[in-house]
C-alpha positions as CSV (number, residue, x, y, z in Angstrom):
1,X,37.6,127.2,25.2
2,X,37.8,130.1,22.8
3,X,41.1,130.5,21.0
4,X,42.4,134.0,21.3
5,X,44.9,135.2,18.6
6,X,46.5,138.5,19.4
7,X,46.6,140.9,16.5
8,X,48.8,143.6,18.0
9,X,49.7,146.8,16.2
10,X,53.0,148.4,17.0
11,X,52.6,151.6,19.1
12,X,49.0,150.8,20.1
13,X,47.5,148.9,23.1
14,X,46.9,145.2,22.4
15,X,43.3,144.1,21.8
16,X,41.4,143.1,25.0
17,X,40.8,139.6,23.8
18,X,44.5,139.1,23.4
19,X,45.2,140.0,27.1
20,X,45.1,137.2,29.6
21,X,43.3,138.2,32.9
22,X,46.5,137.7,34.9
23,X,48.4,140.0,32.5
24,X,45.8,142.8,32.5
25,X,46.6,146.3,33.6
26,X,45.2,149.8,33.2
27,X,46.5,150.5,29.7
28,X,45.9,146.9,28.6
29,X,42.6,145.5,30.1
30,X,41.2,142.1,29.2
31,X,37.7,141.6,27.7
32,X,34.7,140.2,29.5
33,X,34.5,137.3,27.1
34,X,38.2,136.4,27.9
35,X,37.6,136.8,31.6
36,X,34.5,134.5,31.6
37,X,36.2,131.9,29.4
38,X,39.2,131.9,31.7
39,X,36.9,131.4,34.7
40,X,35.0,128.5,32.9
41,X,38.3,126.8,32.2
42,X,39.4,127.1,35.8
43,X,36.0,125.7,37.1
44,X,35.9,122.8,34.7
45,X,39.0,121.4,36.4
46,X,37.1,121.0,39.7
47,X,35.3,117.9,38.5
48,X,32.4,116.4,40.5
49,X,31.8,117.1,44.2
50,X,29.6,115.4,46.8
51,X,27.8,118.0,48.9
52,X,25.4,117.7,51.8
53,X,22.6,120.3,52.5
54,X,18.9,121.1,52.8
55,X,16.7,121.8,49.8
56,X,15.2,125.3,50.1
57,X,13.8,125.6,46.6
58,X,12.7,123.0,44.1
59,X,10.9,124.4,41.0
60,X,10.1,122.3,37.9
61,X,10.2,124.1,34.6
62,X,10.0,122.5,31.2
63,X,10.9,119.0,32.6
64,X,14.0,120.4,34.4
65,X,14.4,121.4,38.0
66,X,15.9,124.6,39.2
67,X,16.6,124.9,43.0
68,X,18.8,125.9,45.8
69,X,20.5,124.0,48.6
70,X,21.3,125.5,52.0
71,X,24.1,124.6,54.4
72,X,23.0,122.8,57.5
73,X,24.8,125.1,59.9
74,X,24.9,128.5,58.2
75,X,22.9,130.5,55.8
76,X,25.2,129.7,52.8
77,X,23.3,128.5,49.7
78,X,24.1,127.4,46.2
79,X,22.0,127.1,43.1
80,X,21.6,123.7,41.3
81,X,20.0,122.4,38.1
82,X,18.7,118.9,37.5
83,X,18.3,118.2,33.8
84,X,15.3,116.1,32.7
85,X,17.6,113.1,31.7
86,X,19.0,113.0,35.2
87,X,15.7,113.7,36.9
88,X,14.2,110.6,35.3
89,X,16.7,108.5,37.2
90,X,16.2,110.1,40.6
91,X,13.4,109.4,43.2
92,X,10.2,111.3,42.6
93,X,9.7,112.5,46.2
94,X,12.2,115.3,46.6
95,X,10.7,118.4,48.1
96,X,11.6,121.6,49.9
97,X,13.1,120.9,53.4
98,X,14.6,117.5,52.5
99,X,18.1,116.8,53.8
100,X,20.0,115.4,50.9
101,X,23.5,114.4,49.6
102,X,24.1,115.3,45.9
103,X,26.8,114.8,43.4
104,X,27.3,118.1,41.7
105,X,29.5,119.5,39.0
106,X,30.1,123.2,38.6
107,X,28.7,125.0,35.5
108,X,29.7,128.4,34.4
109,X,28.0,130.1,31.5
110,X,30.4,132.6,29.8
111,X,27.7,134.4,27.9
112,X,25.8,135.4,31.0
113,X,28.3,134.9,33.8
114,X,25.9,132.7,35.7
115,X,27.3,130.1,38.0
116,X,25.5,127.0,39.2
117,X,25.9,123.2,39.8
118,X,24.5,120.4,37.7
119,X,23.3,117.5,39.8
120,X,24.1,114.0,38.5
121,X,22.9,112.1,41.6
122,X,20.9,112.9,44.7
123,X,19.7,110.9,47.6
124,X,17.8,111.5,50.9
125,X,19.5,111.8,54.2
126,X,16.5,112.8,56.4
127,X,14.0,115.5,57.0
128,X,15.7,118.8,57.1
129,X,16.0,120.5,60.5
130,X,14.2,123.6,59.2
131,X,11.2,121.7,57.9
132,X,11.1,119.5,61.0
133,X,10.9,122.6,63.2
134,X,8.2,124.2,61.1
135,X,6.2,121.0,61.1
136,X,6.4,120.8,64.9
137,X,5.2,124.4,65.1
138,X,2.4,123.7,62.6
139,X,1.1,120.8,64.7
140,X,1.3,122.9,67.9
141,X,-0.6,125.8,66.4
142,X,-3.2,123.5,64.8
143,X,-3.7,121.9,68.2
144,X,-4.4,125.3,69.7
145,X,-7.1,125.9,67.2
146,X,-5.4,128.9,65.4
147,X,-6.0,127.3,62.0
148,X,-9.7,126.5,62.6
149,X,-12.0,127.9,59.9
150,X,-14.6,128.8,62.6
151,X,-12.4,131.5,64.1
152,X,-11.7,133.2,60.7
153,X,-13.6,136.3,59.9
154,X,-15.3,137.3,56.7
155,X,-13.9,140.2,54.7
156,X,-16.0,143.3,54.3
157,X,-17.8,143.5,51.0
158,X,-16.4,147.0,50.2
159,X,-13.7,148.2,52.6
160,X,-13.3,152.0,52.8
161,X,-9.6,151.8,53.7
162,X,-7.2,148.9,53.1
163,X,-4.1,148.5,55.3
164,X,-1.1,147.2,53.3
165,X,2.1,145.8,54.8
166,X,4.8,145.2,52.2
167,X,8.3,146.1,51.2
168,X,9.0,149.6,50.1
169,X,8.8,150.1,46.3
170,X,8.2,146.4,45.9
171,X,6.5,144.8,43.0
172,X,3.9,143.3,45.5
173,X,2.9,146.9,46.5
174,X,2.5,147.9,42.8
175,X,0.5,144.7,42.0
176,X,-1.9,145.2,44.9
177,X,-2.5,149.0,44.2
178,X,-2.9,148.5,40.4
179,X,-5.3,145.6,40.5
180,X,-7.4,147.0,43.4
181,X,-7.7,150.4,41.7
182,X,-8.6,148.7,38.4
183,X,-11.4,146.9,40.1
184,X,-12.6,149.8,42.4
185,X,-11.0,153.1,41.4
186,X,-12.0,154.9,44.7
187,X,-10.3,152.4,47.0
188,X,-8.0,153.9,49.6
189,X,-4.8,152.4,51.0
190,X,-2.9,153.0,54.3
191,X,0.5,151.4,53.7
192,X,3.1,150.4,56.3
193,X,6.6,149.4,54.9
194,X,8.5,146.5,56.5
195,X,11.4,144.3,55.6
196,X,10.1,141.2,53.9
197,X,13.1,139.0,54.7
198,X,16.0,138.8,57.0
199,X,16.2,139.6,60.7
200,X,14.1,142.8,60.6
201,X,11.2,141.1,58.8
202,X,9.4,139.7,61.9
203,X,9.6,142.7,64.3
204,X,8.8,145.3,61.6
205,X,5.9,143.3,60.2
206,X,4.5,142.9,63.8
207,X,4.8,146.6,64.5
208,X,3.1,147.5,61.2
209,X,0.3,145.0,61.9
210,X,-0.3,146.5,65.4
211,X,-0.4,150.0,64.0
212,X,-2.9,149.2,61.3
213,X,-5.0,147.0,63.6
214,X,-5.3,150.0,66.0
215,X,-6.4,152.3,63.2
216,X,-10.3,152.5,63.3
217,X,-10.4,153.5,59.6
218,X,-8.7,150.3,58.4
219,X,-11.3,147.6,57.5
220,X,-8.9,144.9,56.3
221,X,-5.1,144.3,56.4
222,X,-3.1,142.7,53.5
223,X,0.4,141.3,54.1
224,X,2.0,141.0,50.7
225,X,5.4,139.8,49.4
226,X,6.5,138.6,46.1
227,X,7.8,135.1,45.4
228,X,11.0,133.7,46.8
229,X,12.6,130.5,47.9
230,X,11.5,129.0,51.3
231,X,14.6,130.3,53.0
232,X,13.6,134.0,52.3
233,X,10.0,133.3,53.4
234,X,10.9,131.9,56.8
235,X,10.0,135.1,58.5
236,X,6.3,134.6,57.6
237,X,6.4,131.3,59.5
238,X,7.7,132.8,62.7
239,X,5.6,132.0,65.7
240,X,5.6,135.6,67.0
241,X,4.2,136.9,63.7
242,X,1.6,134.0,63.4
243,X,0.3,134.7,66.9
244,X,0.1,138.4,66.3
245,X,-2.0,137.8,63.2
246,X,-4.3,135.4,65.2
247,X,-4.8,138.1,67.9
248,X,-5.6,140.9,65.5
249,X,-9.2,142.2,65.6
250,X,-9.1,143.3,61.9
251,X,-9.4,140.7,59.2
252,X,-6.0,139.8,57.7
253,X,-5.2,138.6,54.2
254,X,-2.0,136.7,53.6
255,X,-0.4,137.2,50.1
256,X,3.0,135.7,50.4
257,X,5.0,134.3,47.5
258,X,3.4,132.2,44.8
259,X,0.8,129.5,44.6
260,X,3.2,126.8,45.8
261,X,4.5,128.8,48.7
262,X,2.7,128.0,52.0
263,X,4.2,129.7,55.1
264,X,2.4,129.4,58.4
265,X,1.0,132.9,58.0
266,X,-1.3,131.5,55.2
267,X,-2.8,129.0,57.7
268,X,-3.7,131.5,60.4
269,X,-4.8,134.4,58.2
270,X,-8.5,134.9,57.7
271,X,-8.0,134.7,53.9
272,X,-5.1,133.2,52.0
273,X,-4.3,134.7,48.6
274,X,-2.0,132.9,46.2
275,X,-0.4,136.1,45.0
276,X,-0.5,139.8,45.7
277,X,-2.7,140.2,42.6
278,X,-5.1,137.6,43.9
279,X,-5.2,139.5,47.2
280,X,-6.4,142.7,45.5
281,X,-9.1,140.7,43.7
282,X,-10.3,139.2,46.9
283,X,-10.3,142.4,49.0
284,X,-12.3,144.7,46.7
285,X,-15.2,143.8,44.3
286,X,-15.0,144.5,40.6
287,X,-17.0,147.7,39.9
288,X,-17.9,146.5,36.4
289,X,-19.0,143.1,37.7
290,X,-21.1,144.8,40.4
291,X,-22.7,147.1,37.8
292,X,-23.4,144.2,35.6
293,X,-24.9,142.3,38.6
294,X,-27.0,145.3,39.5
295,X,-28.2,145.5,35.9
296,X,-29.1,141.8,35.9
297,X,-31.0,142.1,39.2
298,X,-32.9,145.2,37.9
299,X,-33.7,143.3,34.7
300,X,-34.9,140.3,36.7
301,X,-36.9,142.5,39.0
302,X,-38.5,144.4,36.1
303,X,-39.3,141.1,34.4
304,X,-40.8,139.6,37.6
305,X,-42.9,142.8,38.2
306,X,-44.0,143.0,34.6
307,X,-45.0,139.3,34.7
308,X,-46.9,139.7,38.0
309,X,-48.7,142.8,36.8
310,X,-49.7,141.1,33.5
311,X,-50.8,138.1,35.4
312,X,-52.9,140.2,37.7
313,X,-54.4,142.1,34.8
314,X,-55.4,138.9,33.1
315,X,-56.8,137.5,36.3
316,X,-58.8,140.7,36.8
317,X,-60.1,140.6,33.3
318,X,-61.2,137.0,33.8
319,X,-63.0,138.0,37.0
320,X,-64.7,141.0,35.3
321,X,-65.9,138.7,32.5
322,X,-68.0,136.6,34.8
323,X,-71.8,137.2,34.4
324,X,-72.1,138.3,38.1
325,X,-69.8,141.2,37.5
326,X,-70.4,141.9,33.8
327,X,-74.2,142.3,34.1
328,X,-75.0,142.2,37.9
329,X,-78.5,143.6,37.3
330,X,-79.6,140.3,35.7
331,X,-79.0,138.6,39.0
332,X,-81.3,141.2,40.6
333,X,-83.9,140.8,37.9
334,X,-84.0,137.1,38.3
335,X,-84.6,137.4,42.0
336,X,-87.1,140.3,41.8
337,X,-90.0,138.1,40.6
338,X,-89.2,135.5,43.3
339,X,-89.1,138.3,45.9
340,X,-92.5,139.7,44.7
341,X,-94.1,136.2,44.9
342,X,-92.7,135.6,48.3
343,X,-93.8,139.0,49.6
344,X,-97.4,138.4,48.2
345,X,-97.4,135.0,49.7
346,X,-96.3,136.5,53.0
347,X,-99.1,139.1,52.9
348,X,-101.7,136.5,52.1
349,X,-100.5,134.3,55.0
350,X,-100.6,137.2,57.4
351,X,-104.0,138.3,56.2
352,X,-105.5,134.8,56.6
353,X,-104.0,134.5,60.0
354,X,-105.3,137.8,61.1
355,X,-108.8,137.0,59.8
356,X,-108.7,133.6,61.6
357,X,-107.6,135.3,64.8
358,X,-110.3,137.9,64.5
359,X,-113.0,135.2,64.2
360,X,-111.6,133.4,67.1
361,X,-111.5,136.6,69.1
362,X,-115.1,137.3,68.3
363,X,-116.1,133.8,69.2
364,X,-114.3,134.0,72.5
365,X,-115.9,137.4,73.2
366,X,-119.4,136.1,72.5
367,X,-118.7,133.1,74.8
368,X,-117.3,135.4,77.4
369,X,-120.3,137.7,77.1
370,X,-122.7,134.7,77.3
371,X,-121.1,133.5,80.5
372,X,-120.9,137.0,82.0
373,X,-123.1,137.6,85.1
374,X,-124.1,141.0,83.6
375,X,-125.7,139.1,80.6
376,X,-127.7,137.1,83.1
377,X,-128.8,140.3,84.9
378,X,-129.8,141.8,81.5
379,X,-132.3,139.0,81.0
380,X,-134.2,140.1,84.2
381,X,-132.4,138.2,86.9
382,X,-131.1,139.7,90.1
383,X,-128.4,138.8,92.6
384,X,-129.1,139.0,96.3
385,X,-126.2,139.5,98.6
386,X,-126.0,139.6,102.3
387,X,-124.5,142.4,104.2
388,X,-121.0,140.7,104.1
389,X,-121.2,140.4,100.3
390,X,-122.1,136.7,100.3
391,X,-124.5,135.7,97.5
392,X,-127.8,134.2,98.7
393,X,-128.3,130.9,97.1
394,X,-130.7,129.4,99.6
395,X,-133.8,131.1,101.0
396,X,-132.8,129.9,104.4
397,X,-129.8,132.2,104.2
398,X,-132.2,135.3,104.5
399,X,-134.6,134.8,107.3
400,X,-137.1,137.4,108.2
401,X,-135.5,140.8,108.8
402,X,-132.2,140.1,106.9
403,X,-130.9,143.1,105.1
404,X,-130.1,142.3,101.5
405,X,-128.6,144.1,98.6
406,X,-130.2,143.2,95.3
407,X,-128.2,143.8,92.1
408,X,-130.0,144.2,88.8
409,X,-128.7,145.1,85.4
410,X,-128.5,148.7,86.1
411,X,-127.8,149.4,89.8
412,X,-128.6,147.8,93.1
413,X,-131.5,147.8,95.6
414,X,-131.6,147.6,99.4
415,X,-134.2,145.3,100.7
416,X,-135.3,143.5,103.9
417,X,-136.2,139.8,103.7
418,X,-139.6,138.7,105.2
419,X,-138.5,135.1,105.2
420,X,-138.8,132.3,102.7
421,X,-141.6,132.5,100.2
422,X,-144.0,129.6,99.6
423,X,-143.3,130.2,95.8
424,X,-139.9,128.7,96.3
425,X,-141.4,125.2,96.7
426,X,-142.7,125.1,93.2
427,X,-140.9,124.6,89.9
428,X,-138.2,127.0,88.9
429,X,-139.5,129.9,87.0
430,X,-138.9,130.2,83.3
431,X,-136.1,132.6,82.4
432,X,-138.7,134.6,80.5
433,X,-141.2,134.7,83.3
434,X,-141.6,137.9,85.3
435,X,-139.5,137.8,88.5
436,X,-141.4,137.4,91.7
437,X,-141.8,140.6,93.8
438,X,-139.5,140.9,96.7
439,X,-142.4,142.6,98.5
440,X,-144.7,139.5,98.4
441,X,-145.9,138.2,101.6
442,X,-143.7,135.7,103.2
443,X,-144.9,132.7,105.2
444,X,-145.9,133.7,108.6
445,X,-147.5,137.0,107.5
446,X,-144.1,138.7,106.9
447,X,-143.4,140.9,103.8
448,X,-140.2,142.5,102.5
449,X,-139.7,146.2,102.5
450,X,-138.0,147.4,99.4
451,X,-135.7,150.6,99.5
452,X,-134.9,151.7,96.0
C-alpha cells in the first residue's frame, strides 16, 4: 500500500493524498489514487472464496484466460482471470456453459480501478442449465430440418437494396455500411434498429425482420451485432426468432458476435458470417474484383478469338495452296484430251453402228421385196381369186363358168373360167416363159371370156 505523508500548510486545505476517504469533505477531498489504494487494502483482507456458477465467457489471450461467471438463479455476473501458471494445472475441457465451482481471490487494480477475481482452482459440477436448454432446442430444430443446407437460399449476386437489422449507432452498423460501400459504392441500405440484448431484443428483432421481409425492394436481410459474451447473445438463440428467420421469404445473413460465437440464429440463417465485416463482404461483390474479372474474361475472349481467326486463316491458306484450288485449269486441261478422245471414240462407235444397221436394213428390205407377192407379179405371174377372195390354187376350184378376178402387176382383170386346161397336166412353166392365155380353149370345147 502506498504510504501517504501529509504535507499540510497552515491556512490552506490539506493535499488530497493526505486525506483518508473516510475523512474527506467538500473543502478537503481525497485523491483518486488514495481512494483506489484504500479499496485495494480493504479487498485484500477478503482472502480466497469458493463460488459456484456457470461460465458465460471463456476467452484465451496470450496464454491466459479472461472470462465471466453467471449466477445460477439470477443474472448477476463476475469477471475472472486465470493466469497461465494456474491454467496449466486445470483440466483442458472448460467451455462456455459449464457449471463449475471455483476458488477465487479478489483483485483490484488501483491504476485503472478494474475489479476482477483471480482463479486458483476450478472444477466441473455439470452442464450448465443454460447450455443444456440450448442444446435441447438445437437438437429439436435440427430434427425439424431447419438447419438443413437444402432449404437455405442463395444470396443474390448484386442486391439492389440490403435490409439491415442492428443496434442504433452501433459499431456493427458502421462496419457493414463502410465495408459494403467500399466494395460497391452504389449499394443501398434499408435499416431497422432493434435492441441487440436484453428483454426487448427478440420482439424488436422479429418486428424488424417481418417489416423488411414484406418490403419488395429488399433483396437480402442482414442481422448484425458486435461481439459479446454468450449471456448477452442469448436473444439470438431464442426459439421465436429462429423460427421467424426460418419462415422468412427473403434470404437472411447472420452476423452475430465474433468467429467463436455461434448462436442458433447462425444455424438457421441462409448464410452465416463470422463478423459484420464478413457479412458486408458476402452480401455485395467487390467492384474492383469484378472489373478485374471482366478484364480477364475479355482478355481470354480476345485471345481465344484471335487464336481461332489465326488458325482459320492458316487453314484457309493451306487449302488455297492445294493444286486443285491454286491452278484449277490444269485439272481441266488434263481432262480435255481424255474428253476429246472419248468423244471421238463415241462418234466412231455410233457411226459404225449406224452403218451396220443401214446394211442390215437394206438386206432386210431386199429380202422383204424378194418375198413380196408384188415382186412375183412383176415377173409376169398373176393371181386368180374367186368371187369370195379365195386364191385359186387348183384348177378344180374354177370349173366352167366360174367368175374370177385376176390380179397382175398393175391392176386386175375380170374373167370367166372355161374349165381346167389340158396344159395343166404338163410340166410347170418356166418363170420366164410367157403365161398361158386365159382365153385358150378348155377341155370340152369351153373357152374363157376375158373382161379387161
